[in-house]
MARPA-200204 format. One record per residue (C-alpha): x, y, z; residue number from 1. Coordinates in nm, 3 decimals, padded with zeros to 5 digits. Example, Ala and Ser with C-alpha at 12.3 -4.5 7.8 and 13.67 -1.06 7.14 Angstrom:
! residues 2
atom X = 01.230; Y = -00.450; Z = 00.780; seq = 1
atom X = 01.367; Y = -00.106; Z = 00.714; seq = 2
! end
This chain:
! residues 274
atom X = 00.010; Y = 00.003; Z = 00.018; seq = 1
atom X = 00.119; Y = 00.333; Z = -00.116; seq = 2
atom X = 00.103; Y = 00.502; Z = 00.253; seq = 3
atom X = 00.209; Y = 00.849; Z = 00.099; seq = 4
atom X = -00.043; Y = 00.861; Z = -00.181; seq = 5
atom X = -00.334; Y = 00.753; Z = 00.064; seq = 6
atom X = -00.233; Y = 01.029; Z = 00.322; seq = 7
atom X = -00.224; Y = 01.297; Z = 00.001; seq = 8
atom X = -00.566; Y = 01.161; Z = -00.132; seq = 9
atom X = -00.793; Y = 01.404; Z = 00.090; seq = 10
atom X = -00.956; Y = 01.112; Z = 00.299; seq = 11
atom X = -00.794; Y = 01.253; Z = 00.636; seq = 12
atom X = -00.920; Y = 01.606; Z = 00.599; seq = 13
atom X = -01.245; Y = 01.490; Z = 00.529; seq = 14
atom X = -01.250; Y = 01.252; Z = 00.835; seq = 15
atom X = -01.145; Y = 01.499; Z = 01.070; seq = 16
atom X = -01.410; Y = 01.777; Z = 00.935; seq = 17
atom X = -01.665; Y = 01.498; Z = 00.977; seq = 18
atom X = -01.734; Y = 01.466; Z = 00.584; seq = 19
atom X = -01.598; Y = 01.123; Z = 00.531; seq = 20
atom X = -01.851; Y = 00.847; Z = 00.489; seq = 21
atom X = -01.897; Y = 00.544; Z = 00.714; seq = 22
atom X = -01.693; Y = 00.343; Z = 00.499; seq = 23
atom X = -01.415; Y = 00.562; Z = 00.468; seq = 24
atom X = -01.395; Y = 00.647; Z = 00.826; seq = 25
atom X = -01.390; Y = 00.288; Z = 00.934; seq = 26
atom X = -01.111; Y = 00.210; Z = 00.674; seq = 27
atom X = -00.897; Y = 00.481; Z = 00.771; seq = 28
atom X = -00.964; Y = 00.392; Z = 01.166; seq = 29
atom X = -00.829; Y = 00.064; Z = 01.056; seq = 30
atom X = -00.523; Y = 00.170; Z = 00.892; seq = 31
atom X = -00.460; Y = 00.434; Z = 01.159; seq = 32
atom X = -00.393; Y = 00.121; Z = 01.402; seq = 33
atom X = -00.174; Y = -00.045; Z = 01.146; seq = 34
atom X = 00.048; Y = 00.282; Z = 01.042; seq = 35
atom X = 00.156; Y = 00.508; Z = 01.274; seq = 36
atom X = 00.228; Y = 00.770; Z = 00.951; seq = 37
atom X = -00.134; Y = 00.737; Z = 00.914; seq = 38
atom X = -00.253; Y = 00.831; Z = 01.269; seq = 39
atom X = 00.011; Y = 01.061; Z = 01.292; seq = 40
atom X = -00.079; Y = 01.265; Z = 00.996; seq = 41
atom X = -00.465; Y = 01.235; Z = 01.115; seq = 42
atom X = -00.349; Y = 01.397; Z = 01.474; seq = 43
atom X = -00.128; Y = 01.705; Z = 01.274; seq = 44
atom X = -00.461; Y = 01.768; Z = 01.059; seq = 45
atom X = -00.685; Y = 01.803; Z = 01.346; seq = 46
atom X = -00.432; Y = 02.052; Z = 01.498; seq = 47
atom X = -00.402; Y = 02.245; Z = 01.183; seq = 48
atom X = -00.784; Y = 02.312; Z = 01.194; seq = 49
atom X = -00.769; Y = 02.448; Z = 01.538; seq = 50
atom X = -00.463; Y = 02.659; Z = 01.476; seq = 51
atom X = -00.599; Y = 02.794; Z = 01.141; seq = 52
atom X = -00.920; Y = 02.908; Z = 01.309; seq = 53
atom X = -00.789; Y = 03.044; Z = 01.635; seq = 54
atom X = -00.538; Y = 03.244; Z = 01.439; seq = 55
atom X = -00.814; Y = 03.454; Z = 01.297; seq = 56
atom X = -01.028; Y = 03.473; Z = 01.618; seq = 57
atom X = -01.009; Y = 03.480; Z = 02.015; seq = 58
atom X = -00.850; Y = 03.206; Z = 02.192; seq = 59
atom X = -01.088; Y = 02.923; Z = 02.254; seq = 60
atom X = -01.120; Y = 02.749; Z = 02.613; seq = 61
atom X = -00.760; Y = 02.576; Z = 02.665; seq = 62
atom X = -00.941; Y = 02.248; Z = 02.710; seq = 63
atom X = -01.091; Y = 02.239; Z = 02.368; seq = 64
atom X = -00.791; Y = 02.138; Z = 02.229; seq = 65
atom X = -00.780; Y = 01.844; Z = 02.476; seq = 66
atom X = -01.141; Y = 01.751; Z = 02.418; seq = 67
atom X = -01.078; Y = 01.706; Z = 02.043; seq = 68
atom X = -00.779; Y = 01.526; Z = 02.072; seq = 69
atom X = -00.913; Y = 01.288; Z = 02.326; seq = 70
atom X = -01.215; Y = 01.232; Z = 02.108; seq = 71
atom X = -01.000; Y = 01.146; Z = 01.805; seq = 72
atom X = -00.739; Y = 00.943; Z = 02.027; seq = 73
atom X = -01.021; Y = 00.710; Z = 02.139; seq = 74
atom X = -01.085; Y = 00.634; Z = 01.793; seq = 75
atom X = -00.763; Y = 00.475; Z = 01.729; seq = 76
atom X = -00.727; Y = 00.266; Z = 02.092; seq = 77
atom X = -00.557; Y = -00.096; Z = 02.054; seq = 78
atom X = -00.794; Y = -00.374; Z = 02.024; seq = 79
atom X = -00.909; Y = -00.525; Z = 02.377; seq = 80
atom X = -00.823; Y = -00.881; Z = 02.428; seq = 81
atom X = -01.078; Y = -01.044; Z = 02.663; seq = 82
atom X = -00.989; Y = -01.385; Z = 02.851; seq = 83
atom X = -01.257; Y = -01.592; Z = 02.830; seq = 84
atom X = -01.321; Y = -01.893; Z = 03.096; seq = 85
atom X = -01.331; Y = -02.262; Z = 02.980; seq = 86
atom X = -01.630; Y = -02.391; Z = 02.837; seq = 87
atom X = -01.857; Y = -02.583; Z = 03.092; seq = 88
atom X = -01.854; Y = -02.822; Z = 02.803; seq = 89
atom X = -01.549; Y = -02.906; Z = 02.602; seq = 90
atom X = -01.399; Y = -03.180; Z = 02.397; seq = 91
atom X = -01.135; Y = -03.247; Z = 02.619; seq = 92
atom X = -00.901; Y = -02.931; Z = 02.632; seq = 93
atom X = -00.950; Y = -02.714; Z = 02.939; seq = 94
atom X = -00.735; Y = -02.434; Z = 02.771; seq = 95
atom X = -00.881; Y = -02.070; Z = 02.795; seq = 96
atom X = -01.019; Y = -01.949; Z = 02.508; seq = 97
atom X = -00.861; Y = -01.564; Z = 02.410; seq = 98
atom X = -01.109; Y = -01.350; Z = 02.231; seq = 99
atom X = -00.996; Y = -01.058; Z = 02.051; seq = 100
atom X = -01.261; Y = -00.788; Z = 02.085; seq = 101
atom X = -01.235; Y = -00.473; Z = 01.859; seq = 102
atom X = -01.462; Y = -00.198; Z = 01.939; seq = 103
atom X = -01.598; Y = -00.010; Z = 01.649; seq = 104
atom X = -01.674; Y = 00.335; Z = 01.695; seq = 105
atom X = -02.091; Y = 00.396; Z = 01.663; seq = 106
atom X = -02.245; Y = 00.641; Z = 01.453; seq = 107
atom X = -02.287; Y = 00.866; Z = 01.771; seq = 108
atom X = -01.869; Y = 00.906; Z = 01.822; seq = 109
atom X = -01.857; Y = 01.026; Z = 01.484; seq = 110
atom X = -02.127; Y = 01.269; Z = 01.576; seq = 111
atom X = -01.932; Y = 01.382; Z = 01.891; seq = 112
atom X = -01.624; Y = 01.437; Z = 01.712; seq = 113
atom X = -01.767; Y = 01.628; Z = 01.406; seq = 114
atom X = -01.968; Y = 01.839; Z = 01.649; seq = 115
atom X = -01.654; Y = 01.950; Z = 01.807; seq = 116
atom X = -01.504; Y = 02.046; Z = 01.484; seq = 117
atom X = -01.782; Y = 02.198; Z = 01.403; seq = 118
atom X = -01.832; Y = 02.428; Z = 01.689; seq = 119
atom X = -01.449; Y = 02.552; Z = 01.648; seq = 120
atom X = -01.521; Y = 02.630; Z = 01.297; seq = 121
atom X = -01.824; Y = 02.766; Z = 01.404; seq = 122
atom X = -01.670; Y = 02.990; Z = 01.673; seq = 123
atom X = -01.364; Y = 03.115; Z = 01.431; seq = 124
atom X = -01.637; Y = 03.187; Z = 01.125; seq = 125
atom X = -01.846; Y = 03.371; Z = 01.395; seq = 126
atom X = -01.528; Y = 03.582; Z = 01.523; seq = 127
atom X = -01.434; Y = 03.638; Z = 01.159; seq = 128
atom X = -01.747; Y = 03.782; Z = 01.050; seq = 129
atom X = -01.807; Y = 03.966; Z = 01.367; seq = 130
atom X = -01.467; Y = 04.139; Z = 01.298; seq = 131
atom X = -01.548; Y = 04.220; Z = 00.959; seq = 132
atom X = -01.883; Y = 04.377; Z = 01.039; seq = 133
atom X = -01.679; Y = 04.590; Z = 01.300; seq = 134
atom X = -01.447; Y = 04.685; Z = 01.060; seq = 135
atom X = -01.696; Y = 04.797; Z = 00.835; seq = 136
atom X = -01.901; Y = 04.976; Z = 01.063; seq = 137
atom X = -01.566; Y = 05.162; Z = 01.180; seq = 138
atom X = -01.525; Y = 05.260; Z = 00.849; seq = 139
atom X = -01.893; Y = 05.392; Z = 00.791; seq = 140
atom X = -01.817; Y = 05.575; Z = 01.113; seq = 141
atom X = -01.526; Y = 05.727; Z = 00.966; seq = 142
atom X = -01.726; Y = 05.844; Z = 00.676; seq = 143
atom X = -01.999; Y = 05.991; Z = 00.852; seq = 144
atom X = -01.753; Y = 06.210; Z = 01.093; seq = 145
atom X = -01.575; Y = 06.315; Z = 00.769; seq = 146
atom X = -01.931; Y = 06.401; Z = 00.632; seq = 147
atom X = -01.990; Y = 06.569; Z = 00.942; seq = 148
atom X = -01.701; Y = 06.789; Z = 00.904; seq = 149
atom X = -01.731; Y = 06.877; Z = 00.543; seq = 150
atom X = -02.088; Y = 07.014; Z = 00.622; seq = 151
atom X = -01.945; Y = 07.210; Z = 00.919; seq = 152
atom X = -01.697; Y = 07.363; Z = 00.676; seq = 153
atom X = -01.941; Y = 07.416; Z = 00.426; seq = 154
atom X = -02.180; Y = 07.585; Z = 00.693; seq = 155
atom X = -01.876; Y = 07.797; Z = 00.767; seq = 156
atom X = -01.795; Y = 07.874; Z = 00.370; seq = 157
atom X = -02.161; Y = 07.975; Z = 00.333; seq = 158
atom X = -02.166; Y = 08.215; Z = 00.616; seq = 159
atom X = -01.827; Y = 08.367; Z = 00.523; seq = 160
atom X = -01.993; Y = 08.408; Z = 00.192; seq = 161
atom X = -02.282; Y = 08.587; Z = 00.301; seq = 162
atom X = -02.039; Y = 08.829; Z = 00.515; seq = 163
atom X = -01.851; Y = 08.885; Z = 00.149; seq = 164
atom X = -02.183; Y = 08.973; Z = -00.008; seq = 165
atom X = -02.296; Y = 09.178; Z = 00.266; seq = 166
atom X = -01.964; Y = 09.356; Z = 00.268; seq = 167
atom X = -01.970; Y = 09.421; Z = -00.132; seq = 168
atom X = -02.324; Y = 09.540; Z = -00.152; seq = 169
atom X = -02.342; Y = 09.911; Z = -00.247; seq = 170
atom X = -02.695; Y = 09.977; Z = -00.107; seq = 171
atom X = -02.553; Y = 09.840; Z = 00.262; seq = 172
atom X = -02.513; Y = 10.149; Z = 00.472; seq = 173
atom X = -02.171; Y = 10.095; Z = 00.698; seq = 174
atom X = -02.142; Y = 10.237; Z = 01.064; seq = 175
atom X = -01.816; Y = 10.195; Z = 01.231; seq = 176
atom X = -01.853; Y = 10.200; Z = 01.620; seq = 177
atom X = -01.558; Y = 10.295; Z = 01.776; seq = 178
atom X = -01.467; Y = 10.292; Z = 02.158; seq = 179
atom X = -01.660; Y = 10.536; Z = 02.364; seq = 180
atom X = -01.326; Y = 10.609; Z = 02.573; seq = 181
atom X = -00.932; Y = 10.595; Z = 02.602; seq = 182
atom X = -00.983; Y = 10.300; Z = 02.809; seq = 183
atom X = -01.155; Y = 10.117; Z = 02.521; seq = 184
atom X = -00.968; Y = 10.261; Z = 02.210; seq = 185
atom X = -00.910; Y = 09.926; Z = 02.078; seq = 186
atom X = -01.274; Y = 09.827; Z = 02.098; seq = 187
atom X = -01.419; Y = 09.807; Z = 01.772; seq = 188
atom X = -01.754; Y = 09.678; Z = 01.569; seq = 189
atom X = -01.931; Y = 09.740; Z = 01.251; seq = 190
atom X = -02.282; Y = 09.804; Z = 01.160; seq = 191
atom X = -02.428; Y = 09.704; Z = 00.833; seq = 192
atom X = -02.799; Y = 09.846; Z = 00.755; seq = 193
atom X = -02.965; Y = 09.716; Z = 00.459; seq = 194
atom X = -03.145; Y = 10.031; Z = 00.298; seq = 195
atom X = -03.370; Y = 09.870; Z = 00.095; seq = 196
atom X = -03.494; Y = 09.557; Z = 00.361; seq = 197
atom X = -03.357; Y = 09.769; Z = 00.687; seq = 198
atom X = -03.210; Y = 09.447; Z = 00.810; seq = 199
atom X = -02.923; Y = 09.532; Z = 01.021; seq = 200
atom X = -02.587; Y = 09.313; Z = 01.069; seq = 201
atom X = -02.317; Y = 09.336; Z = 01.303; seq = 202
atom X = -01.973; Y = 09.256; Z = 01.314; seq = 203
atom X = -01.746; Y = 09.215; Z = 01.614; seq = 204
atom X = -01.418; Y = 09.336; Z = 01.465; seq = 205
atom X = -01.241; Y = 09.358; Z = 01.845; seq = 206
atom X = -01.426; Y = 09.359; Z = 02.154; seq = 207
atom X = -01.320; Y = 09.202; Z = 02.493; seq = 208
atom X = -01.420; Y = 08.823; Z = 02.564; seq = 209
atom X = -01.744; Y = 08.822; Z = 02.700; seq = 210
atom X = -01.723; Y = 08.712; Z = 03.092; seq = 211
atom X = -01.947; Y = 08.438; Z = 03.255; seq = 212
atom X = -02.330; Y = 08.566; Z = 03.277; seq = 213
atom X = -02.269; Y = 08.845; Z = 03.041; seq = 214
atom X = -02.364; Y = 08.941; Z = 02.663; seq = 215
atom X = -02.320; Y = 09.188; Z = 02.424; seq = 216
atom X = -02.635; Y = 09.369; Z = 02.298; seq = 217
atom X = -02.652; Y = 09.612; Z = 02.002; seq = 218
atom X = -02.896; Y = 09.923; Z = 02.061; seq = 219
atom X = -03.019; Y = 10.151; Z = 01.771; seq = 220
atom X = -03.072; Y = 10.511; Z = 01.896; seq = 221
atom X = -03.415; Y = 10.638; Z = 01.735; seq = 222
atom X = -03.501; Y = 10.958; Z = 01.784; seq = 223
atom X = -03.314; Y = 11.008; Z = 02.087; seq = 224
atom X = -03.405; Y = 10.657; Z = 02.257; seq = 225
atom X = -03.258; Y = 10.334; Z = 02.271; seq = 226
atom X = -03.444; Y = 10.056; Z = 02.087; seq = 227
atom X = -03.336; Y = 09.727; Z = 02.145; seq = 228
atom X = -03.172; Y = 09.557; Z = 01.783; seq = 229
atom X = -03.092; Y = 09.240; Z = 01.950; seq = 230
atom X = -02.854; Y = 08.998; Z = 02.134; seq = 231
atom X = -02.508; Y = 08.942; Z = 01.986; seq = 232
atom X = -02.466; Y = 08.536; Z = 02.007; seq = 233
atom X = -02.184; Y = 08.313; Z = 01.913; seq = 234
atom X = -02.193; Y = 08.356; Z = 01.497; seq = 235
atom X = -01.948; Y = 08.316; Z = 01.251; seq = 236
atom X = -01.856; Y = 08.602; Z = 01.077; seq = 237
atom X = -02.177; Y = 08.872; Z = 01.048; seq = 238
atom X = -02.447; Y = 08.821; Z = 01.318; seq = 239
atom X = -02.798; Y = 08.909; Z = 01.166; seq = 240
atom X = -02.974; Y = 09.139; Z = 01.385; seq = 241
atom X = -03.345; Y = 09.271; Z = 01.431; seq = 242
atom X = -03.500; Y = 09.448; Z = 01.173; seq = 243
atom X = -03.458; Y = 09.873; Z = 01.229; seq = 244
atom X = -03.694; Y = 10.082; Z = 01.024; seq = 245
atom X = -03.481; Y = 10.418; Z = 01.107; seq = 246
atom X = -03.222; Y = 10.498; Z = 01.336; seq = 247
atom X = -02.944; Y = 10.774; Z = 01.414; seq = 248
atom X = -02.659; Y = 10.580; Z = 01.587; seq = 249
atom X = -02.598; Y = 10.236; Z = 01.701; seq = 250
atom X = -02.428; Y = 10.121; Z = 02.028; seq = 251
atom X = -02.291; Y = 09.793; Z = 02.190; seq = 252
atom X = -02.342; Y = 09.762; Z = 02.583; seq = 253
atom X = -02.238; Y = 09.471; Z = 02.805; seq = 254
atom X = -02.575; Y = 09.320; Z = 02.967; seq = 255
atom X = -02.662; Y = 09.026; Z = 03.180; seq = 256
atom X = -02.708; Y = 08.734; Z = 02.990; seq = 257
atom X = -03.017; Y = 08.732; Z = 02.811; seq = 258
atom X = -03.052; Y = 09.132; Z = 02.760; seq = 259
atom X = -03.214; Y = 09.404; Z = 02.907; seq = 260
atom X = -03.498; Y = 09.624; Z = 02.841; seq = 261
atom X = -03.297; Y = 09.937; Z = 02.888; seq = 262
atom X = -02.904; Y = 09.994; Z = 02.806; seq = 263
atom X = -02.693; Y = 10.045; Z = 03.100; seq = 264
atom X = -02.464; Y = 10.322; Z = 02.977; seq = 265
atom X = -02.177; Y = 10.245; Z = 03.219; seq = 266
atom X = -02.125; Y = 09.941; Z = 03.010; seq = 267
atom X = -02.129; Y = 10.116; Z = 02.676; seq = 268
atom X = -01.802; Y = 09.975; Z = 02.475; seq = 269
atom X = -01.889; Y = 10.139; Z = 02.113; seq = 270
atom X = -02.114; Y = 10.358; Z = 01.963; seq = 271
atom X = -02.106; Y = 10.506; Z = 01.604; seq = 272
atom X = -02.326; Y = 10.771; Z = 01.405; seq = 273
atom X = -02.519; Y = 10.679; Z = 01.098; seq = 274
! end
């Protein structure tokens, strides 16, 4: 018998994976008891299956390998010799009869071995597909993050484009508001008043950082009286304020967060006439 050709025929792989027929399995087990090379090849492939699965997955329980090897080794145990007592009726001889009892594995033993192998394969595939899903999920999330970043840049660009359009509009009346005293000499803000729609925009060129609990408020001076023109929020570029039909000047004060019905003149920072 060509043992090398038999080993390379693929029968061992089919047997370990539980795909061999009953006749093929029986033949392999018989030959394994006769040829150490075949038994070693079976053990080696069983170990290879386990190693290949665990290489792509989390390590299975330590006792799982031993369960596989124990299940396989049981298939190749040496024939059992049973000494039968002398027969009560004999033809004259009283010699003990030696009966060689070869225990053939039943179908349930094959099922047990195949179940263990399939459990390892299934566990490996589950982890493999989970890893694939996790990778795809991470990539998808990265795309969402990039999309969110792009949308933020797009919003900022649109805001800046709006600012440019306001600056370039020839019908926009520009009111420069400078610091009201020497202490506030570097404070500057600009009001853009649309002479058609009467919409008001403000651009903070340079004002001190707003303290906690405070907020800047824009005022329009109409016929000598202050009119609330809106709170200056955290807007990019130019902030759109309230519609003001007419005004003689604009000013900015620092008020409590949420605004004030009347300006605190001692908290005025900048002002400018139209």
